Every structure is written in structure tokens, then in C-alpha cells.
ZADO-1210 file (C-alpha; in nm, 4 decimals, padded with zeros to 6 digits):
<atoms>
<atom x="-01.1753" y="01.7386" z="00.6023" code="MET" pos="1"/>
<atom x="-00.9369" y="01.3916" z="00.7117" code="SER" pos="2"/>
<atom x="-00.5860" y="01.3984" z="00.6786" code="CYS" pos="3"/>
<atom x="-00.2827" y="01.1688" z="00.6702" code="LYS" pos="4"/>
<atom x="-00.0680" y="01.0960" z="00.8589" code="LEU" pos="5"/>
<atom x="00.2173" y="01.2935" z="00.7287" code="LYS" pos="6"/>
<atom x="-00.0179" y="01.5595" z="00.7342" code="GLU" pos="7"/>
<atom x="-00.0460" y="01.5956" z="01.1024" code="ILE" pos="8"/>
<atom x="00.2909" y="01.5621" z="01.1362" code="ALA" pos="9"/>
<atom x="00.3048" y="01.8611" z="00.9528" code="ILE" pos="10"/>
<atom x="00.0700" y="02.0533" z="01.1332" code="LEU" pos="11"/>
<atom x="00.2221" y="01.9707" z="01.5024" code="ALA" pos="12"/>
<atom x="00.5760" y="02.0258" z="01.4021" code="GLY" pos="13"/>
<atom x="00.6621" y="01.6320" z="01.4898" code="VAL" pos="14"/>
<atom x="00.8225" y="01.3225" z="01.2780" code="SER" pos="15"/>
<atom x="00.5548" y="01.0554" z="01.1332" code="THR" pos="16"/>
<atom x="00.6918" y="00.8558" z="01.3669" code="ALA" pos="17"/>
<atom x="00.6189" y="01.0847" z="01.7215" code="THR" pos="18"/>
<atom x="00.2559" y="01.0696" z="01.5646" code="VAL" pos="19"/>
<atom x="00.2195" y="00.7129" z="01.5107" code="SER" pos="20"/>
<atom x="00.3285" y="00.6757" z="01.8867" code="ARG" pos="21"/>
<atom x="00.0557" y="00.9317" z="02.0005" code="VAL" pos="22"/>
<atom x="-00.1618" y="00.7309" z="01.7851" code="VAL" pos="23"/>
<atom x="-00.0509" y="00.4410" z="01.9107" code="ASN" pos="24"/>
<atom x="-00.0835" y="00.5812" z="02.3334" code="GLY" pos="25"/>
<atom x="00.2971" y="00.5307" z="02.3342" code="SER" pos="26"/>
<atom x="00.4072" y="00.6190" z="02.6348" code="GLU" pos="27"/>
<atom x="00.7247" y="00.7560" z="02.4998" code="SER" pos="28"/>
<atom x="00.5951" y="01.0980" z="02.4551" code="VAL" pos="29"/>
<atom x="00.6217" y="01.4055" z="02.6079" code="SER" pos="30"/>
<atom x="00.2886" y="01.5720" z="02.7616" code="ALA" pos="31"/>
<atom x="00.3302" y="01.8481" z="02.5552" code="ASP" pos="32"/>
<atom x="00.4086" y="01.7129" z="02.2264" code="THR" pos="33"/>
<atom x="00.1011" y="01.4719" z="02.2525" code="ARG" pos="34"/>
<atom x="-00.1146" y="01.7783" z="02.3235" code="THR" pos="35"/>
<atom x="00.0091" y="01.9093" z="02.0114" code="ARG" pos="36"/>
<atom x="-00.0655" y="01.6522" z="01.8070" code="VAL" pos="37"/>
<atom x="-00.4050" y="01.5564" z="01.9847" code="SER" pos="38"/>
<atom x="-00.5264" y="01.8486" z="01.9045" code="SER" pos="39"/>
<atom x="-00.4040" y="01.8271" z="01.5472" code="ALA" pos="40"/>
<atom x="-00.5480" y="01.5110" z="01.5490" code="ILE" pos="41"/>
<atom x="-00.8861" y="01.6270" z="01.7239" code="VAL" pos="42"/>
<atom x="-00.8843" y="01.9384" z="01.4510" code="LYS" pos="43"/>
<atom x="-00.8435" y="01.7875" z="01.1377" code="PHE" pos="44"/>
<atom x="-01.0394" y="01.4606" z="01.2290" code="GLN" pos="45"/>
<atom x="-00.7034" y="01.2458" z="01.1605" code="TYR" pos="46"/>
<atom x="-00.8310" y="00.8716" z="01.1530" code="ALA" pos="47"/>
<atom x="-00.6144" y="00.5648" z="01.0608" code="PRO" pos="48"/>
<atom x="-00.6244" y="00.4324" z="00.7239" code="ASN" pos="49"/>
<atom x="-00.8084" y="00.0628" z="00.8352" code="SER" pos="50"/>
<atom x="-00.5704" y="-00.1366" z="00.5701" code="HIS" pos="51"/>
<atom x="-00.2789" y="-00.0186" z="00.6658" code="ALA" pos="52"/>
<atom x="-00.2963" y="-00.0708" z="01.0184" code="VAL" pos="53"/>
<atom x="-00.4356" y="-00.4047" z="00.9452" code="GLN" pos="54"/>
<atom x="-00.1111" y="-00.4441" z="00.6833" code="LEU" pos="55"/>
<atom x="00.0975" y="-00.3634" z="01.0006" code="GLY" pos="56"/>
<atom x="-00.0654" y="-00.5955" z="01.2446" code="ARG" pos="57"/>
<atom x="00.1671" y="-00.9367" z="01.3339" code="ALA" pos="58"/>
<atom x="-00.1824" y="-01.1154" z="01.2802" code="ASN" pos="59"/>
<atom x="-00.3401" y="-00.9705" z="00.9729" code="GLY" pos="60"/>
<atom x="-00.2401" y="-00.9184" z="00.6380" code="GLY" pos="61"/>
<atom x="00.1054" y="-00.9698" z="00.3997" code="ILE" pos="62"/>
<atom x="00.4228" y="-00.9673" z="00.5775" code="PRO" pos="63"/>
<atom x="00.6236" y="-00.6720" z="00.4849" code="LYS" pos="64"/>
<atom x="01.0331" y="-00.7605" z="00.3552" code="LEU" pos="65"/>
<atom x="01.3214" y="-00.5497" z="00.3755" code="ARG" pos="66"/>
<atom x="01.6255" y="-00.6512" z="00.1886" code="GLY" pos="67"/>
<atom x="01.4185" y="-00.9859" z="00.0722" code="GLY" pos="68"/>
<atom x="01.3405" y="-01.0963" z="00.4457" code="ARG" pos="69"/>
<atom x="01.0086" y="-01.0753" z="00.6298" code="LEU" pos="70"/>
<atom x="01.0181" y="-00.7620" z="00.8787" code="LEU" pos="71"/>
<atom x="01.1350" y="-00.8831" z="01.2153" code="GLY" pos="72"/>
<atom x="01.2908" y="-01.2210" z="01.1622" code="ALA" pos="73"/>
<atom x="01.5386" y="-01.3910" z="01.3504" code="GLY" pos="74"/>
<atom x="01.4659" y="-01.1509" z="01.6171" code="ARG" pos="75"/>
<atom x="01.2670" y="-01.2053" z="01.9792" code="GLN" pos="76"/>
<atom x="00.9674" y="-01.2804" z="01.9557" code="ARG" pos="77"/>
<atom x="00.6694" y="-01.1612" z="02.2298" code="SER" pos="78"/>
<atom x="00.4587" y="-01.4172" z="02.3940" code="LYS" pos="79"/>
<atom x="00.1634" y="-01.2076" z="02.1952" code="ASN" pos="80"/>
<atom x="00.3619" y="-01.3302" z="01.8030" code="SER" pos="81"/>
<atom x="00.2546" y="-01.5101" z="01.6072" code="PRO" pos="82"/>
<atom x="00.4919" y="-01.8059" z="01.6648" code="ASP" pos="83"/>
<atom x="00.3881" y="-01.8017" z="02.0158" code="ASN" pos="84"/>
<atom x="00.0024" y="-01.8767" z="01.9547" code="CYS" pos="85"/>
<atom x="-00.1522" y="-02.2289" z="01.9875" code="SER" pos="86"/>
<atom x="-00.0866" y="-02.4767" z="01.6917" code="PRO" pos="87"/>
<atom x="-00.4753" y="-02.3858" z="01.5494" code="ARG" pos="88"/>
<atom x="-00.4373" y="-01.9844" z="01.5763" code="LYS" pos="89"/>
<atom x="-00.1371" y="-01.9908" z="01.3910" code="GLN" pos="90"/>
<atom x="-00.3137" y="-02.1996" z="01.0934" code="LYS" pos="91"/>
<atom x="-00.5722" y="-01.9771" z="01.1131" code="ASP" pos="92"/>
<atom x="-00.3330" y="-01.6516" z="01.0528" code="ILE" pos="93"/>
<atom x="-00.1721" y="-01.8118" z="00.7845" code="GLN" pos="94"/>
<atom x="-00.4859" y="-01.9193" z="00.6007" code="SER" pos="95"/>
<atom x="-00.5849" y="-01.5476" z="00.6590" code="GLU" pos="96"/>
<atom x="-00.2400" y="-01.4717" z="00.4931" code="GLN" pos="97"/>
<atom x="-00.2394" y="-01.7022" z="00.2112" code="LEU" pos="98"/>
<atom x="-00.6485" y="-01.5767" z="00.1258" code="ARG" pos="99"/>
<atom x="-00.5119" y="-01.2583" z="00.0792" code="LEU" pos="100"/>
<atom x="-00.1889" y="-01.3823" z="-00.0906" code="LEU" pos="101"/>
<atom x="-00.4357" y="-01.5216" z="-00.3521" code="GLU" pos="102"/>
<atom x="-00.6581" y="-01.2575" z="-00.3562" code="LYS" pos="103"/>
<atom x="-00.3649" y="-00.9972" z="-00.4288" code="GLU" pos="104"/>
<atom x="-00.2401" y="-01.1921" z="-00.6776" code="ILE" pos="105"/>
<atom x="-00.5319" y="-01.2613" z="-00.8951" code="SER" pos="106"/>
<atom x="-00.6150" y="-00.8333" z="-00.8455" code="ARG" pos="107"/>
<atom x="-00.2583" y="-00.8482" z="-01.0146" code="LEU" pos="108"/>
<atom x="-00.3304" y="-01.0962" z="-01.2367" code="GLY" pos="109"/>
<atom x="-00.6500" y="-00.9315" z="-01.3884" code="ARG" pos="110"/>
<atom x="-00.4043" y="-00.5738" z="-01.3855" code="LEU" pos="111"/>
<atom x="-00.1683" y="-00.7556" z="-01.6035" code="LEU" pos="112"/>
<atom x="-00.4407" y="-00.8736" z="-01.7790" code="ALA" pos="113"/>
<atom x="-00.6016" y="-00.5342" z="-01.9029" code="ASP" pos="114"/>
<atom x="-00.2179" y="-00.4152" z="-01.9551" code="LEU" pos="115"/>
<atom x="-00.1953" y="-00.6604" z="-02.1860" code="SER" pos="116"/>
<atom x="-00.4947" y="-00.6161" z="-02.3766" code="ARG" pos="117"/>
<atom x="-00.4243" y="-00.2175" z="-02.3691" code="ASP" pos="118"/>
<atom x="-00.1025" y="-00.2487" z="-02.5250" code="LEU" pos="119"/>
<atom x="-00.1898" y="-00.4580" z="-02.7923" code="GLU" pos="120"/>
<atom x="-00.4895" y="-00.2208" z="-02.8489" code="MET" pos="121"/>
<atom x="-00.2583" y="00.0953" z="-02.8467" code="THR" pos="122"/>
<atom x="00.0048" y="-00.1065" z="-03.1320" code="ARG" pos="123"/>
<atom x="-00.2503" y="-00.2000" z="-03.3267" code="THR" pos="124"/>
<atom x="-00.4159" y="00.1537" z="-03.3218" code="LEU" pos="125"/>
<atom x="-00.0171" y="00.2250" z="-03.3887" code="LEU" pos="126"/>
<atom x="00.0226" y="00.0131" z="-03.6990" code="GLN" pos="127"/>
<atom x="-00.3371" y="00.1696" z="-03.8355" code="THR" pos="128"/>
<atom x="-00.2247" y="00.4625" z="-03.8139" code="LYS" pos="129"/>
<atom x="00.0956" y="00.4274" z="-03.9375" code="SER" pos="130"/>
<atom x="-00.1192" y="00.2121" z="-04.2583" code="ARG" pos="131"/>
<atom x="-00.2954" y="00.5755" z="-04.3038" code="CYS" pos="132"/>
<atom x="00.0036" y="00.8312" z="-04.3085" code="GLN" pos="133"/>
<atom x="00.1654" y="00.5685" z="-04.5639" code="GLU" pos="134"/>
<atom x="-00.1796" y="00.5323" z="-04.7578" code="HIS" pos="135"/>
<atom x="-00.1996" y="00.9288" z="-04.7625" code="ALA" pos="136"/>
<atom x="00.1797" y="00.9522" z="-04.8480" code="ASN" pos="137"/>
<atom x="00.1227" y="00.7667" z="-05.1573" code="THR" pos="138"/>
<atom x="-00.2491" y="00.9444" z="-05.2236" code="GLN" pos="139"/>
<atom x="00.0073" y="01.2856" z="-05.2595" code="GLY" pos="140"/>
<atom x="00.2410" y="01.1300" z="-05.4496" code="LEU" pos="141"/>
<atom x="00.0176" y="01.0091" z="-05.7451" code="GLU" pos="142"/>
<atom x="-00.1645" y="01.3557" z="-05.7053" code="GLU" pos="143"/>
<atom x="00.1591" y="01.5564" z="-05.7843" code="SER" pos="144"/>
</atoms>
């Protein structure tokens, strides 16, 4: 049975941030806490969601927004940051981000088209139902 990070946190009696620190190998976690979290991870077969991990990486996925700004905007960049990569690497990263954005836009476009079609179908069904009820009411009045 596989668990989510939040469930591991509850089982280990720690915050989700602490579980994340243990999973990512941070040294800022006490040995006792690390043991509790690691035991829960093994016992319940926790594995990070690969899509979430990819989105969280600086060189993969779509940048997250907070308050209309990219996360980390204006902060000091580390030497491993995409901004400090070679121009070729930066272009590769930007191309991948653009590809992912285009893929998501396409998916959302299809979803919007499906919703629009469903809305139109629902509208037509309601109009038909309304006409049938009006007809039934008219028939009922003429017979009495």
C-alpha cells in the first residue's frame, strides 16, 4: 500500500516539511525523528510523486507562481541555478519549459472544448425537457 507525504507525516507525528527534509536527505533533522520518518516510509512504501518532484526542480517542469511572481524571483542564485548555466543549457531548459507549457495549454484547450460541448448538450436537454413539460401541460388543460 502506498501513502502520500501528508499521511507519512501524520503516522510519524511530524510536519510534512520534516518528511520532505528526510526524503531529500537534509541534515537538519534529528536522528530520532529521521528514524521515525524512515520507518514510516519503509512500512507504508512511500515513494515521492515523480511529477511533483519534476515540477519542483529548478530545471524541469513549469515554474510555480506565488503572488503573480515566479518563486525565487529576486533571490540570490546558486551556482547550480539554471541562470548560471551555459547559454546552451539555459536554452534547453527554456525549450523544455515552453514545451511543457504548450502541452498544458493544449490539454486545457481540449478540456475547455469538452466542457463547452457538455454545456451546450445540457442546455439543449433542458430546453427539450421544458418544451415537453409545456406540451404535457397544454395537453392536460385541453383534456379537462
